[in-house]
N, C-alpha and C positions, 0 to 999 in steps of 0.2 A: 265461525266454523262449525257447524253440529258435531254432536258425538254420537262417532261410527266407530259404529267395530266392526275392524278391516282383521279376515281370519289372515294368519303366519303362522308356520311354519316350524316354532320354537322360537329357535336365534337366529333366527332367518328369514329372509319375507318367501312368500309363494312361485318357488322355480318348476316349472314344464308345464305341461296342459294334458289334453286332449289324451287317453289314453282307450284304445276298444280291443282290448285280448280275444273279442268276441269274435275277431275274424280270423283268429288263429289259432292253432294248434295247440293245448294244452302244452305242449314239450320245449315250446317257443317262449312263453311268461316268465322262468326260470330267466334265462340270459337275457331276457330287456331289463330287468331285475337289476341284473349286473352290470349291463349296458348305462341304464338313465342315470343307477348311482354315481357308474366312471365318470356322468355328462352331472354330477353335484345336484342333480335333480331331486327337489328336495316335495314335489308336490305332484298327483297323477285326477284327470278331471273322468269320473265312471258314471256307466253307465245312461249315455246321451239318446241313443238310437237302438235298447234293448226291447224296448215294450214285448214284440214279437216273440224275443224270448220269458220275457214274464210272465207273460199269460197269452199263454198258446192256445185258447177257445177251445181247445179239449181234454177232458170228455165234453167239461161246460166253461158255459164265460165264469166262472165261478172260481176256476182252478189255477191258481198262480206256482211260479218253479224259479224258486228261485237258487237252485244247488251253483250252477254259476255263476251269479254274481257272489251267492256265500262263498266260491272257489277264487274268484278275479278279488273282492276282497281280503281274504284272506292271505293270498299270497305278498301283494303291494302292503298292505299294516308290517307282517315278517321281515319286507327289506325295511321299513323304516320310514314310510313315506305318507306324507298325509293323504286325507280322501276331500273332493272339492262333489260330492254327491249328485246327480242328477237324477229328477223323477222320470227321466228315459223318455218324456210324453211331445218331447220331440220330431218322433216317429212314430205312424199308424200302425193298428196291424194289418194284415189283409183282410184277415174275415170279419172283423166289426166295422169293417168300412162296405163292405160286404152285405151281411146280414141288417146292419144299420144304416141307412142311405143317407137319415136325414145329418150326420157328421160331416159328409162330403159337401164343400163347399159348390156357392153357384158364381160363375163367373160373369163379368161384365157382360156377355154375350148372351146369359141368361141359360148356361148347359151345366148342366150338374154332373162334379168331376166322380170319376174311379180313385180305385186306389191308384197311391201314384206321390212320387215325391214326398217331403217330409214339412213340419209345426205346420198341417193346412186342414188342422178344423175349424169346423163351421164353428165361430165360438157362442152360436147362441141353440146347437144340438143337445136337446133331451140328451141325448148318450152319451156323448160325451165331457159333457155339465155333472154324470154321475159315475163314469168308467174315469176320468181323467184323476179326481182330488181324490177316487177309493182307492187307487194307484199308490199318488205317494205316499197315502198314510199306511199305506202298509210298509213300502221303503223308511218312511221313517221310528215308524214302530220295531222293524230289523234292526235299520243300524242305528240307530242317533245317540245308542250308548258308549259306540266308540268313541273312543282321550283322541283320536287321533283324525277322527272329521269337524272340519272345519268352515265348512261352506255349501248351504245346499244349493244346487243348481236347477232352477224351474224350466224345464219346456228349454229348449234352443232356437234366439236370434228368431224370436215367436213375431209376425209380422201378415200382410194380406189383408182382402175386404170379403164375404162372399154379401151375393145377393139373394140370397134364398129365402121363401119363405118365412120362416120362422124367426131366419132376422129382419124382413119388414115386421111382422108383430113386435120384435120387440127393439123396433124403432118407433112404431108406432105408441107404445109403451114410454120410451125414451122419452121423444118429443112431447107427450102432454103432461108427462113430469118437469119438463127446460116451460113451458109456456102458458100451460094450465089449462089453458083451449084451443081449440082447432081456431073464433077468431081474433088467438091475444096472434095464434102463430100467423093468420095471413095480415097480420096488419105489420108482423119484423121480417115477412120474408115479402113484401109487396106482391101481396098473387093476385093483386088486381093486374098485371102484366099481363099480354095476351092471354088474359079469361081465365084464369090459372087459380081461384077463388077458391080454396075449398069448405065442404059443409059439412065435414068429416072428417075425422083423424083414417079411416079407415078408406079414403080415397089416395091416400097418400103410396106409394114406393119406393123403392131404394130407387134410385138415380142411375140405370144401366142401359144398355142402350135399347132396353125394348120398352124404354118411356122418355123423359127428356130430357139424357145425357147429351152436350155435344161431342163430347169423349170420355177418356178417366177421369179427369181433371175442371169438365166445367160442363155443367147443366144451361136448360135454358130458367133458373131459379136458380143464382150461383148459390144463396141459401140454402136448400135442399142439399147441395154437395157437401158441405161449410161442414154442417146438423152432420149430415153422415161422414164427414172424417170423421167428425167429434167422437158419435156417437160408436161408433167400430173402433177406434183408438178405446174407446170409456169399456167397450163391451171383450178387445183382450183384453186388456186389465183387467176384468172378471171372472176369469177363464184363471189368468194368471194366481188372484187370489184367493182363487178354491185351491190349488194346490196349493201356495201358503199357507190359509187356516188348517188343511188337512196335515201337514205337514208339524206347524205348531200343535196341536192339540194331540197329535203322538209321539211330540217328541220327551214325552215326560223321563225317561234312562236317562235323559242329556247326560253326563258330569260337568259340560259345560254352556253357555250362549254358541249357539249355531246360530250367526246371519243367515238368511236368504237374498237371494240373488238372482238376478234372470241379467241374457247376454245382449247388449242394445250394440247397433250396427253404425257402420260412416255412410253421412251425407243422407238418414234416411229419413223419407219425407210420410209415413205413414201413420204412422203413431204419436204425439205428443210427449214425447222425454221430461218435460216438469212436469208431469201432472203423472207420471208413470214413475218417479224419484221417488215418488208422496210413500211409497207402497213396499221400497227397492231397504235392505238395513245399509249392503255398500251398491256402487252403483258397480256393473263391469261391460266393458266390452269390445266389440271386436277389431281389430283394426288393417287390413287391410289396401293398403294406398296401391295403385298400378305403378306404372314405371316414370307414367309423366305428371302424377303426381305431385305438386308442391309440397313442401315441409312445411312453409308455415300454415298447409294449407290440415295438413294430419293433427302441427300443434294447435289450429283455432278448435278442431273435434277432443283431440284433449282438456284442453281447456272447459271444452264444452260440457264432458264427461265431470269432472273437475268441478264446475259451476251447479251441475245439477241436484248437486248435497252439497256444496260449500266446503268438500273435503275430499279427500283421494279417495282415487278409486282403484278397481283392477282390471290393468288388461288381460282379458281374460281367455282371447286368441290375436294371434298374429302366425304368418310363417316364418319358420328358419331359412325359407332358402325361394323358394317362387309358389303361386296361387295354379288352381289349374281353371278355375273360371273366367276369369278374364278373358280379353278379346287377344292381347298379346301376354303371354306369365314370362317374363323376364326374372331370372337369377338371381338374386341380391349378388352386389360385391363381397367382395372379401373386407371386410367390419361390417356394411352397412347393415345388417341385420344386429348389429351391438350397440353402433348409433342409435338408430330408431328405436330399443328397447330403453337405453339409457333418456332419447328423447321422452318417450315416455314419462318415464320417475322425475325424469325433470318437469315436467307438467302437473305430477300427481301420483304418477299411479307406482301402490304398494304393492305390486304385484309381478311380474313376467310371465306369462302363459303362452304357451304355444298351441297351433292344431300343426300338424300332431305327434303324438310321441314315434309310431313305428310308418309308416306309409303303406299305401289298402295297394293288394297287389291286384283286385278287380273291385273295380265299380267307376264312378264317375268322378272320382276323387284320387283314382291309382296315378296320375301328374300330380298331386299336389303335396309339398314340400313338408319334411318330417323330420324332424330328431335322426330318427334312426331308420336305415334304408328298409327297404321290404325283403334282402336278402336275407339281414339281419345284420348288416358288417357297419363296423364305428369307424372305418377308414376311408371317413370323404373328412371336405373341410366342413364341410358343416354341420359335422359332428363334433368337430374338435373343436370350431366356429365358438357351438353352444356349450363343450365344455370349460371353455376358458372365460367365459361369459358366467359359467355358473361359479366357478370357480373364484368370481369378482365381488359376485352376488353372494358368497360365502362370507368371504371378507369381509363387505361392509355392514353384513346381518344384518341387523333391522334399527342401524341409526336414522335412516330416512324414513323410515315408518313413521308416518302421523303425520308428518313437517307438511307446509301446504305453502302457494304461492298468497304472496302477499301483491295485492294493488292497485291502488291508484288511479286508474284508468278498467273501465266497462264496455263492455260492446254488449246491444240487448239481441240476444238472439229468440225469435217471435216464431212456434209452430203456427200459431193462427195466422200469421201474416205470412209466414208462405202459400199454408194452404189457399185463403185467401185471392195470392197474387197468380197460383196456377187457378186458381176458377175466374179469375177477370178474362171476358173476352176486347180484347186492348188493352193499353193504347201498341203493342207490338209483342209478337211469336220469341226475338230477343228476350224479351226482359227475363232473370232466372236472378230469383230471391237468394242460393247462397252464392252465386258470383259475386251480389251487391255486398254482402257481407263479407266475402274474404276478400277485396278491394281496402277495406276499411280495415282489418284484421292485418294482413301482411301487411301496410304500412307499419305499423304501429308494432310487427314485428322483425321488422327488419331490421328498427334502433334500438331492439331488446328492450321496451319497456314492456312490464307484465302484463296481462290482460286477462279480467275474470268476465269469462262470458255469462250472465243475468238474462232473468225474464223480464217482463214488462210489470209485471208486479212487486222487481224486488226491493227491498231498502238502498237507497242508490245516495241515503247521506252520505258514504263513505267515498266519495269518489272525486276527486279532482273535474273530472272527462267525462262523460257518456257516447258515447255514438251510436246513433239506431237507425241505422241505411232503412229506406223505402219497406219502414211497419207501419205498414199498409190500414193495418186494423187498427186502429185506438178507439173502445171504450172510455167510460164518465170512467171510473175507477185507476185507468191507467191515464187518461188526460190528467187527474186529478194529483196521481203522481212522481208525472213528470213537471211538473205548474210549480211543485213544490220544490221542487229536488230544486228546480234552476232561479224558484227565490229564494231560496236558501245561501245560494252561491256556487253551483253547480254549473260547469258547465252541455247543454247538451245540441249533438249536431243529427238534423237530419236530414233528409232529401228525399227528392223528389218520391213519389207511391210513398209518401209520409204520410199518414194523418187524414186517408184519401172515407174511411166506409169505418162504422163503430161492428159491435162485434156479430148481429146479422146481414153487414155486406151488401150492409145499405146506406150510399155517402151522403156524409156530413155535411148540411144544406152549411151557407157559407162564406166559403170557395178555400179548397184546402192551403194550407194544415188546420183548421177547424177544426177542432175546439181547441185549437193553440196557436189562435194568429196573434193573439196576444201575446205568446209568450217570444213568439219570429216576428213578430212586425210585417208580413207578407203575408201576400196575398199570391198563390197563383191562380192567373188568369186562365192562362192557355198553357197545352201543355204539345207538343211539335214532337213526332216522329221521324227519327231519323232512318234512311234507310241503309240495310245492312253498308257499313265498311265506311262511311260515311262523319265527321266530325266538325265542327263547331270550334273556331280560335276558342280559345278565351285571357279576357284582357285584364292581367292583377292592379291591385293599384301599387306594385312594386312588383321590380322584374323578377324574375325566376328563373333563377342562376339552374343552367344546361343546358344540356343538347337537345333535351325533348320539349317539343313547343306546346304549352299546356293548352290542354282539348278539353270537351266535351265526347257525348258520346250519348246514341239511345236512346235517351227522353234527352228533351230541353223544357222546363217553367219559363212560363213567360210569366214574372212576379212583375206586384208591384209594391212597393214602400209607403204608398199614402195611407196604409192604416189607419183608422184613428183610432186613439184609444180608448176605453171602454172608462164611459161614465164615474169615475170616482176611484178611481183606479191613477198614482199619480206614476207608478213603477210603469206603463207604458210608454213603449215612445218609438220613432221610425227610426227602421232597420238602418245599418249603415252599408255599402257597395264595399266592398273585400273584390269582386270581379264581376266584368262585365262579357256575356257574348262578340265577340270578333266577328269577321268574312262581312258577305255584303247583306242576309237576310233581314227578311222584315222585324225582326227583335234584334237589329246587333244595337250593341247599344245596352241595353238590357240587363238589368239585374239578374247573374248567373248564381255569387256564392254573398250571402250577406251575412252578418252582425246584430242581434238586438240586444239591450242592454234590459234586461228585468229583473227586477227587485235587488237580490243580490250577485246575479245572475247571469251570463248569458248564452239566448241562443242563435244557433249555429243553420243558417238552410243552403244545403247546397243544389241547385234546380240542374242539374244535369248528370249523369258520369262520368265525372273525372279523367283521365288518365293520368298514367305516375306522376307525371312530373303537374299534374296539376293539382293530385294529390295529395301530393308530397310536400304542397304550398297549402291546402287545407290542412293540413293535419298541423305542421308548423305554425301557424296562425291561433289555431283552436287552444295549441299547450303554451301560446308566448307568454312569457311570464310566471307561472309553474319551476318549480324547483326543481332541475331534471334527474338531481342526486334523488330525489323522493320520487322522482316519480318511476325512476330507474330500479331502484328498492335497493336490495343485495346485487343484481346487475350492476349498476354503480364502482362497483370493483375491478372492473372488464375496463381499463382505459380507452384498449382502441381495438375490434377484431375484424380480421377481413370480411367482405364481401361475401357470404356464405355460409359465415359461421352461425352456431346459434346461442344465446344466453339465456339463461334461463334458472333461479335461485328458488329454492327451499326453506321455511324456515318452521320450524318445531318452535315448540311451547314458550322453551327457556330460555329463547336466540338467538339460541344454534343453528348458524345457516351454511347452507350447500351450493356454492354457484358452480352449474354447470355448463359447460362451454365443451358443444361440439360442432363439429366435419360434417352439418345435415350435409355435403354438396358434390358430395366424394372431390373435392382440388384440394385439399388443406388449406391451406393460408398460418395467417399472421395473429398474437395473440401479444398485449402489452397490459400490465395489471397496474393499479394504482398503486399498490401496496404488495409484499410479499405473503402468501398464499402455500399452504401442503394439500397437496396435491395425493387425497386421499387412498387413488388406484395407485402409486405409488410411494406415496410417503416421500416423497420429494418435495423443499419450497420451494417455490417460485416466482417469480417478476418482482417485483417491484423496482426501484432506479439500485439498488444498490446488487440483484441478482444479474448473475451471466447470462440468464436464460431470459432478459425479458430488451428486447421482445421475444418468446415461446416460438418457437417452429412449429407446427401440427400435421402431423400427416391428414393422409388419406383419411375419412369413417374416422380421424381420431377426437378420444375425449377426454378432459380436464374434467374432476371435479373435486373440488375446491376450497377449504375450511380455513 
């Protein structure tokens, strides 16, 4: 785990979230403070969208007005709250976009936008690159001295692309830095395809509707879209870092180290968060599941946020009740917000924060949930549940802070492969990277096996098994990393659509999964794309228990196991077949799941998208022979748990472990422990062979924290 400076509120974690008093008359603020203290709130996030108030553009563009923000800061400081201070660049002033149109993005259709929305500047705009860091620096200079300032919050939920002329020029510079010459670019992009050879970088334009794009994900040269995604991720990261530099340069009056962050998002593909995380002191993210989001999917993204820097993260936003921007904005049921908050903590969150403290009276978020209703009342179920959670967190103090999850199993998450598959014209429009990652994570989650979400460049040596579904893009360093891992004794699982292309989306020669055919001992000679709603039976060497017959869907690789050994490499052997295709298609009887001995380890190849029965069998085969108690870590204290109960353990450097048992399904359940533990929320000793509470019944959305 990296040395991460996590903000706290003294003897407790940050509990609170976004507060926007500028939307309300001054006379409401003191009452808000009283209610927030009543809810045991310890922290507020300020100034997220206040740029138009701070820099009104009159009488000139150099005039700033901090009077209202000063008053807000003074109010929350006197109330004893800590502050997460945003730089307010999450929304642009109207005057700025009118006077300086270069700040407005040009969309995929080639249209320049007017003022509107938020977090919408062109990252290559000279105006934005001047004004944003200047404002961030002024804010830092003015407030860095505050003892209760615990974190800097840059912009807000940064996202999106721009296709303007400034971005086109910056993209050409980025390409020249990446490739050195247009000849090298032509070779990397295979521009001889359809006569796309370039003779100058000036001939290259962003892949939008006016040019080579098929749609926003694909172009006639997939490498063009892929590189534009990389460029836009770097460009947005660049304006983030302009603000970071300004904040740090102007924080000389700070009495303590103030970490810097920005907030990431769920299921977000625009930017590569693994590269971004290098520039964040702490990772923060906003968690807004919909009514039908599987708890395992949210757990996976919590684990991904923890994996970005290898340690605790900030849960910067969640709704205490409902969102307003989803198609169906269901209320959280009684106890559900508490369960979701502890789920975040169980997977590595060291803060529990909300959007927002008081519900807006107008605007597009007037239906978005909040701790305090817009009429100022606290006589609501939501407020009472928030206050009860705050009281529990106050008792917990910082006992969880700094600890993390110790996993012996990893899942590789790769934005580059996600982008590459999005840009692929074929083999199936139904192919979805997130869905395939989810398949494997959810099966491990069901077994209460802790998982680290890692990048393909991570050190894998500490893991007993690594799953890499649809690792589409494998460059030479990645291939070397994976080969070293397996040769040293690791168990690596890849699937169809893995190791197809290099970093420029050029297909590897020699057949998939080149350049790793020696690791897996197979050659995917053909790939069949199945029609929607159809599947192919899978026949395993051993009978598969359960009421659901094993099957594969979407894609079926027709693989051969007669790959010859490489000259001089005595570790190579022909793969063993674990399952074959059934049915009556021409590839019935062909291998569908294989395992190959390579060095001291094993390479598993899953040639299709398995259903739940097949996936469970595959995962069991991968984990066979490994110590279950080691794989489960601290979760092994839970001897059995009803379906739908989540189990996760965080362990501190001194060995102190807290095991969370949470009913995320809202159905209740039973838990049996192998030995007695203390529930830190109630102080009761429960479980074990002599305890009367074994098995213990957990109520709907119930939570145990066992020490």
